[in-house]
mmCIF file of the N, C-alpha and C atoms, coordinates in Angstrom:
data_MODEL
# 
_entry.id   MODEL 
# 
loop_
_atom_site.group_PDB 
_atom_site.id 
_atom_site.type_symbol 
_atom_site.label_atom_id 
_atom_site.label_alt_id 
_atom_site.label_comp_id 
_atom_site.label_asym_id 
_atom_site.label_entity_id 
_atom_site.label_seq_id 
_atom_site.pdbx_PDB_ins_code 
_atom_site.Cartn_x 
_atom_site.Cartn_y 
_atom_site.Cartn_z 
_atom_site.occupancy 
_atom_site.B_iso_or_equiv 
_atom_site.pdbx_formal_charge 
_atom_site.auth_seq_id 
_atom_site.auth_comp_id 
_atom_site.auth_asym_id 
_atom_site.auth_atom_id 
_atom_site.pdbx_PDB_model_num 
ATOM 1   N N  . UNK A 1 1  ? -2.518 26.002  9.229   1.00 0.00 ? 1  UNK A N  1 
ATOM 2   C CA . UNK A 1 1  ? -1.846 25.618  7.889   1.00 0.00 ? 1  UNK A CA 1 
ATOM 3   C C  . UNK A 1 1  ? -1.088 24.217  8.595   1.00 0.00 ? 1  UNK A C  1 
ATOM 4   N N  . UNK A 1 2  ? -0.784 23.846  9.526   1.00 0.00 ? 2  UNK A N  1 
ATOM 5   C CA . UNK A 1 2  ? -0.502 22.633  9.867   1.00 0.00 ? 2  UNK A CA 1 
ATOM 6   C C  . UNK A 1 2  ? -1.229 21.987  10.041  1.00 0.00 ? 2  UNK A C  1 
ATOM 7   N N  . UNK A 1 3  ? -2.613 22.021  10.101  1.00 0.00 ? 3  UNK A N  1 
ATOM 8   C CA . UNK A 1 3  ? -3.687 20.795  10.209  1.00 0.00 ? 3  UNK A CA 1 
ATOM 9   C C  . UNK A 1 3  ? -3.762 20.608  8.749   1.00 0.00 ? 3  UNK A C  1 
ATOM 10  N N  . UNK A 1 4  ? -4.004 21.450  7.751   1.00 0.00 ? 4  UNK A N  1 
ATOM 11  C CA . UNK A 1 4  ? -3.936 21.196  6.232   1.00 0.00 ? 4  UNK A CA 1 
ATOM 12  C C  . UNK A 1 4  ? -3.207 20.480  5.772   1.00 0.00 ? 4  UNK A C  1 
ATOM 13  N N  . UNK A 1 5  ? -1.854 20.295  6.324   1.00 0.00 ? 5  UNK A N  1 
ATOM 14  C CA . UNK A 1 5  ? -0.281 19.885  5.788   1.00 0.00 ? 5  UNK A CA 1 
ATOM 15  C C  . UNK A 1 5  ? -0.605 18.302  6.392   1.00 0.00 ? 5  UNK A C  1 
ATOM 16  N N  . UNK A 1 6  ? -1.274 18.396  7.752   1.00 0.00 ? 6  UNK A N  1 
ATOM 17  C CA . UNK A 1 6  ? -1.676 16.696  7.968   1.00 0.00 ? 6  UNK A CA 1 
ATOM 18  C C  . UNK A 1 6  ? -2.611 16.221  7.253   1.00 0.00 ? 6  UNK A C  1 
ATOM 19  N N  . UNK A 1 7  ? -3.470 16.847  7.119   1.00 0.00 ? 7  UNK A N  1 
ATOM 20  C CA . UNK A 1 7  ? -4.746 16.217  6.442   1.00 0.00 ? 7  UNK A CA 1 
ATOM 21  C C  . UNK A 1 7  ? -4.381 15.819  4.937   1.00 0.00 ? 7  UNK A C  1 
ATOM 22  N N  . UNK A 1 8  ? -3.077 16.347  4.661   1.00 0.00 ? 8  UNK A N  1 
ATOM 23  C CA . UNK A 1 8  ? -2.659 15.682  3.349   1.00 0.00 ? 8  UNK A CA 1 
ATOM 24  C C  . UNK A 1 8  ? -1.938 14.574  3.411   1.00 0.00 ? 8  UNK A C  1 
ATOM 25  N N  . UNK A 1 9  ? -1.040 14.876  4.504   1.00 0.00 ? 9  UNK A N  1 
ATOM 26  C CA . UNK A 1 9  ? -0.263 13.590  4.885   1.00 0.00 ? 9  UNK A CA 1 
ATOM 27  C C  . UNK A 1 9  ? -1.229 12.400  5.032   1.00 0.00 ? 9  UNK A C  1 
ATOM 28  N N  . UNK A 1 10 ? -2.358 12.706  5.699   1.00 0.00 ? 10 UNK A N  1 
ATOM 29  C CA . UNK A 1 10 ? -3.199 10.986  5.672   1.00 0.00 ? 10 UNK A CA 1 
ATOM 30  C C  . UNK A 1 10 ? -4.016 10.800  4.770   1.00 0.00 ? 10 UNK A C  1 
ATOM 31  N N  . UNK A 1 11 ? -4.425 11.720  3.851   1.00 0.00 ? 11 UNK A N  1 
ATOM 32  C CA . UNK A 1 11 ? -4.964 11.443  2.661   1.00 0.00 ? 11 UNK A CA 1 
ATOM 33  C C  . UNK A 1 11 ? -3.820 10.768  1.664   1.00 0.00 ? 11 UNK A C  1 
ATOM 34  N N  . UNK A 1 12 ? -2.658 11.081  1.571   1.00 0.00 ? 12 UNK A N  1 
ATOM 35  C CA . UNK A 1 12 ? -1.431 10.546  1.292   1.00 0.00 ? 12 UNK A CA 1 
ATOM 36  C C  . UNK A 1 12 ? -1.297 9.345   1.309   1.00 0.00 ? 12 UNK A C  1 
ATOM 37  N N  . UNK A 1 13 ? -1.613 8.765   2.664   1.00 0.00 ? 13 UNK A N  1 
ATOM 38  C CA . UNK A 1 13 ? -1.163 7.556   3.270   1.00 0.00 ? 13 UNK A CA 1 
ATOM 39  C C  . UNK A 1 13 ? -2.332 6.531   2.956   1.00 0.00 ? 13 UNK A C  1 
ATOM 40  N N  . UNK A 1 14 ? -3.486 7.208   2.765   1.00 0.00 ? 14 UNK A N  1 
ATOM 41  C CA . UNK A 1 14 ? -4.311 6.372   2.865   1.00 0.00 ? 14 UNK A CA 1 
ATOM 42  C C  . UNK A 1 14 ? -4.398 5.860   1.056   1.00 0.00 ? 14 UNK A C  1 
ATOM 43  N N  . UNK A 1 15 ? -4.091 6.749   0.395   1.00 0.00 ? 15 UNK A N  1 
ATOM 44  C CA . UNK A 1 15 ? -4.133 6.619   -0.762  1.00 0.00 ? 15 UNK A CA 1 
ATOM 45  C C  . UNK A 1 15 ? -3.294 5.620   -1.258  1.00 0.00 ? 15 UNK A C  1 
ATOM 46  N N  . UNK A 1 16 ? -1.854 5.931   -0.477  1.00 0.00 ? 16 UNK A N  1 
ATOM 47  C CA . UNK A 1 16 ? -0.806 4.859   -1.210  1.00 0.00 ? 16 UNK A CA 1 
ATOM 48  C C  . UNK A 1 16 ? -1.246 3.277   -0.189  1.00 0.00 ? 16 UNK A C  1 
ATOM 49  N N  . UNK A 1 17 ? -1.897 3.434   0.695   1.00 0.00 ? 17 UNK A N  1 
ATOM 50  C CA . UNK A 1 17 ? -2.183 1.949   1.082   1.00 0.00 ? 17 UNK A CA 1 
ATOM 51  C C  . UNK A 1 17 ? -3.055 0.989   0.443   1.00 0.00 ? 17 UNK A C  1 
ATOM 52  N N  . UNK A 1 18 ? -4.178 2.100   -0.282  1.00 0.00 ? 18 UNK A N  1 
ATOM 53  C CA . UNK A 1 18 ? -5.032 1.651   -1.564  1.00 0.00 ? 18 UNK A CA 1 
ATOM 54  C C  . UNK A 1 18 ? -4.361 1.124   -2.364  1.00 0.00 ? 18 UNK A C  1 
ATOM 55  N N  . UNK A 1 19 ? -3.434 1.762   -2.916  1.00 0.00 ? 19 UNK A N  1 
ATOM 56  C CA . UNK A 1 19 ? -2.725 1.464   -4.217  1.00 0.00 ? 19 UNK A CA 1 
ATOM 57  C C  . UNK A 1 19 ? -2.049 0.034   -3.804  1.00 0.00 ? 19 UNK A C  1 
ATOM 58  N N  . UNK A 1 20 ? -1.561 0.024   -2.456  1.00 0.00 ? 20 UNK A N  1 
ATOM 59  C CA . UNK A 1 20 ? -0.227 -1.113  -2.291  1.00 0.00 ? 20 UNK A CA 1 
ATOM 60  C C  . UNK A 1 20 ? -1.569 -2.395  -2.095  1.00 0.00 ? 20 UNK A C  1 
ATOM 61  N N  . UNK A 1 21 ? -2.510 -1.954  -1.714  1.00 0.00 ? 21 UNK A N  1 
ATOM 62  C CA . UNK A 1 21 ? -3.555 -3.621  -1.275  1.00 0.00 ? 21 UNK A CA 1 
ATOM 63  C C  . UNK A 1 21 ? -3.701 -4.233  -2.368  1.00 0.00 ? 21 UNK A C  1 
ATOM 64  N N  . UNK A 1 22 ? -4.209 -4.001  -3.606  1.00 0.00 ? 22 UNK A N  1 
ATOM 65  C CA . UNK A 1 22 ? -4.787 -4.231  -4.683  1.00 0.00 ? 22 UNK A CA 1 
ATOM 66  C C  . UNK A 1 22 ? -4.068 -5.689  -5.086  1.00 0.00 ? 22 UNK A C  1 
ATOM 67  N N  . UNK A 1 23 ? -2.843 -5.758  -5.583  1.00 0.00 ? 23 UNK A N  1 
ATOM 68  C CA . UNK A 1 23 ? -2.046 -6.805  -5.772  1.00 0.00 ? 23 UNK A CA 1 
ATOM 69  C C  . UNK A 1 23 ? -0.592 -6.670  -5.988  1.00 0.00 ? 23 UNK A C  1 
ATOM 70  N N  . UNK A 1 24 ? -0.050 -7.852  -6.178  1.00 0.00 ? 24 UNK A N  1 
ATOM 71  C CA . UNK A 1 24 ? 1.581  -7.732  -6.504  1.00 0.00 ? 24 UNK A CA 1 
ATOM 72  C C  . UNK A 1 24 ? 1.957  -7.050  -7.634  1.00 0.00 ? 24 UNK A C  1 
ATOM 73  N N  . UNK A 1 25 ? 0.927  -6.779  -8.788  1.00 0.00 ? 25 UNK A N  1 
ATOM 74  C CA . UNK A 1 25 ? 1.796  -6.471  -9.824  1.00 0.00 ? 25 UNK A CA 1 
ATOM 75  C C  . UNK A 1 25 ? 1.031  -5.329  -10.515 1.00 0.00 ? 25 UNK A C  1 
ATOM 76  N N  . UNK A 1 26 ? 0.908  -4.347  -9.312  1.00 0.00 ? 26 UNK A N  1 
ATOM 77  C CA . UNK A 1 26 ? 0.482  -3.052  -8.959  1.00 0.00 ? 26 UNK A CA 1 
ATOM 78  C C  . UNK A 1 26 ? 1.829  -2.307  -9.558  1.00 0.00 ? 26 UNK A C  1 
ATOM 79  N N  . UNK A 1 27 ? 1.313  -0.693  -9.730  1.00 0.00 ? 27 UNK A N  1 
ATOM 80  C CA . UNK A 1 27 ? 2.519  0.355   -9.637  1.00 0.00 ? 27 UNK A CA 1 
ATOM 81  C C  . UNK A 1 27 ? 3.671  0.110   -9.148  1.00 0.00 ? 27 UNK A C  1 
ATOM 82  N N  . UNK A 1 28 ? 3.207  0.271   -7.979  1.00 0.00 ? 28 UNK A N  1 
ATOM 83  C CA . UNK A 1 28 ? 4.063  0.004   -6.472  1.00 0.00 ? 28 UNK A CA 1 
ATOM 84  C C  . UNK A 1 28 ? 4.460  -1.370  -6.235  1.00 0.00 ? 28 UNK A C  1 
ATOM 85  N N  . UNK A 1 29 ? 5.807  -1.629  -6.906  1.00 0.00 ? 29 UNK A N  1 
ATOM 86  C CA . UNK A 1 29 ? 6.276  -3.036  -6.743  1.00 0.00 ? 29 UNK A CA 1 
ATOM 87  C C  . UNK A 1 29 ? 7.786  -2.814  -6.059  1.00 0.00 ? 29 UNK A C  1 
ATOM 88  N N  . UNK A 1 30 ? 8.233  -2.160  -5.427  1.00 0.00 ? 30 UNK A N  1 
ATOM 89  C CA . UNK A 1 30 ? 9.728  -1.770  -5.559  1.00 0.00 ? 30 UNK A CA 1 
ATOM 90  C C  . UNK A 1 30 ? 10.262 -2.461  -4.212  1.00 0.00 ? 30 UNK A C  1 
ATOM 91  N N  . UNK A 1 31 ? 9.838  -1.800  -2.835  1.00 0.00 ? 31 UNK A N  1 
ATOM 92  C CA . UNK A 1 31 ? 9.999  -2.280  -1.697  1.00 0.00 ? 31 UNK A CA 1 
ATOM 93  C C  . UNK A 1 31 ? 9.403  -3.228  -0.811  1.00 0.00 ? 31 UNK A C  1 
ATOM 94  N N  . UNK A 1 32 ? 7.988  -3.385  -1.852  1.00 0.00 ? 32 UNK A N  1 
ATOM 95  C CA . UNK A 1 32 ? 7.183  -4.032  -0.651  1.00 0.00 ? 32 UNK A CA 1 
ATOM 96  C C  . UNK A 1 32 ? 6.546  -5.478  -1.556  1.00 0.00 ? 32 UNK A C  1 
ATOM 97  N N  . UNK A 1 33 ? 7.707  -6.295  -2.441  1.00 0.00 ? 33 UNK A N  1 
ATOM 98  C CA . UNK A 1 33 ? 7.350  -7.374  -3.383  1.00 0.00 ? 33 UNK A CA 1 
ATOM 99  C C  . UNK A 1 33 ? 7.485  -8.883  -2.749  1.00 0.00 ? 33 UNK A C  1 
ATOM 100 N N  . UNK A 1 34 ? 7.758  -8.149  -1.226  1.00 0.00 ? 34 UNK A N  1 
ATOM 101 C CA . UNK A 1 34 ? 8.001  -9.462  -0.072  1.00 0.00 ? 34 UNK A CA 1 
ATOM 102 C C  . UNK A 1 34 ? 6.391  -10.037 0.381   1.00 0.00 ? 34 UNK A C  1 
ATOM 103 N N  . UNK A 1 35 ? 5.552  -8.945  0.632   1.00 0.00 ? 35 UNK A N  1 
ATOM 104 C CA . UNK A 1 35 ? 4.628  -9.234  1.147   1.00 0.00 ? 35 UNK A CA 1 
ATOM 105 C C  . UNK A 1 35 ? 3.549  -9.719  0.359   1.00 0.00 ? 35 UNK A C  1 
ATOM 106 N N  . UNK A 1 36 ? 3.089  -9.371  -0.762  1.00 0.00 ? 36 UNK A N  1 
ATOM 107 C CA . UNK A 1 36 ? 1.980  -9.957  -1.366  1.00 0.00 ? 36 UNK A CA 1 
ATOM 108 C C  . UNK A 1 36 ? 2.552  -11.365 -2.024  1.00 0.00 ? 36 UNK A C  1 
ATOM 109 N N  . UNK A 1 37 ? 3.626  -12.157 -2.338  1.00 0.00 ? 37 UNK A N  1 
ATOM 110 C CA . UNK A 1 37 ? 3.673  -13.371 -2.420  1.00 0.00 ? 37 UNK A CA 1 
ATOM 111 C C  . UNK A 1 37 ? 3.042  -14.201 -0.723  1.00 0.00 ? 37 UNK A C  1 
ATOM 112 N N  . UNK A 1 38 ? 3.705  -13.702 -0.150  1.00 0.00 ? 38 UNK A N  1 
ATOM 113 C CA . UNK A 1 38 ? 3.640  -14.503 1.412   1.00 0.00 ? 38 UNK A CA 1 
ATOM 114 C C  . UNK A 1 38 ? 2.030  -14.220 1.381   1.00 0.00 ? 38 UNK A C  1 
ATOM 115 N N  . UNK A 1 39 ? 1.189  -13.584 1.055   1.00 0.00 ? 39 UNK A N  1 
ATOM 116 C CA . UNK A 1 39 ? -0.263 -13.283 1.260   1.00 0.00 ? 39 UNK A CA 1 
ATOM 117 C C  . UNK A 1 39 ? -1.249 -14.579 0.362   1.00 0.00 ? 39 UNK A C  1 
ATOM 118 N N  . UNK A 1 40 ? -0.501 -14.644 -0.734  1.00 0.00 ? 40 UNK A N  1 
ATOM 119 C CA . UNK A 1 40 ? -0.830 -15.202 -1.610  1.00 0.00 ? 40 UNK A CA 1 
ATOM 120 C C  . UNK A 1 40 ? -0.538 -16.928 -1.458  1.00 0.00 ? 40 UNK A C  1 
ATOM 121 N N  . UNK A 1 41 ? 0.674  -17.160 -0.868  1.00 0.00 ? 41 UNK A N  1 
ATOM 122 C CA . UNK A 1 41 ? 1.043  -18.869 -0.404  1.00 0.00 ? 41 UNK A CA 1 
ATOM 123 C C  . UNK A 1 41 ? 0.320  -18.994 0.776   1.00 0.00 ? 41 UNK A C  1 
ATOM 124 N N  . UNK A 1 42 ? -0.588 -17.662 1.585   1.00 0.00 ? 42 UNK A N  1 
ATOM 125 C CA . UNK A 1 42 ? -1.432 -18.289 2.924   1.00 0.00 ? 42 UNK A CA 1 
ATOM 126 C C  . UNK A 1 42 ? -2.641 -18.208 2.236   1.00 0.00 ? 42 UNK A C  1 
ATOM 127 N N  . UNK A 1 43 ? -2.877 -17.824 1.426   1.00 0.00 ? 43 UNK A N  1 
ATOM 128 C CA . UNK A 1 43 ? -4.519 -17.915 0.540   1.00 0.00 ? 43 UNK A CA 1 
ATOM 129 C C  . UNK A 1 43 ? -4.506 -19.417 -0.126  1.00 0.00 ? 43 UNK A C  1 
ATOM 130 N N  . UNK A 1 44 ? -3.285 -19.774 -0.690  1.00 0.00 ? 44 UNK A N  1 
ATOM 131 C CA . UNK A 1 44 ? -3.550 -21.119 -1.304  1.00 0.00 ? 44 UNK A CA 1 
ATOM 132 C C  . UNK A 1 44 ? -3.757 -22.483 -0.440  1.00 0.00 ? 44 UNK A C  1 
ATOM 133 N N  . UNK A 1 45 ? -3.218 -21.902 1.225   1.00 0.00 ? 45 UNK A N  1 
ATOM 134 C CA . UNK A 1 45 ? -3.192 -23.393 1.624   1.00 0.00 ? 45 UNK A CA 1 
ATOM 135 C C  . UNK A 1 45 ? -4.593 -23.337 2.475   1.00 0.00 ? 45 UNK A C  1 
# 
């Protein structure tokens, strides 16, 4: 049962990372909206 829970957490972390990856205007823009503008500024330079 513990390995199943661990696999669930790993899958959740991967999905969460995938949701945060696409851009700053995503649904999860609460605690991490410092990171996307930084990436955009580096991209423009």
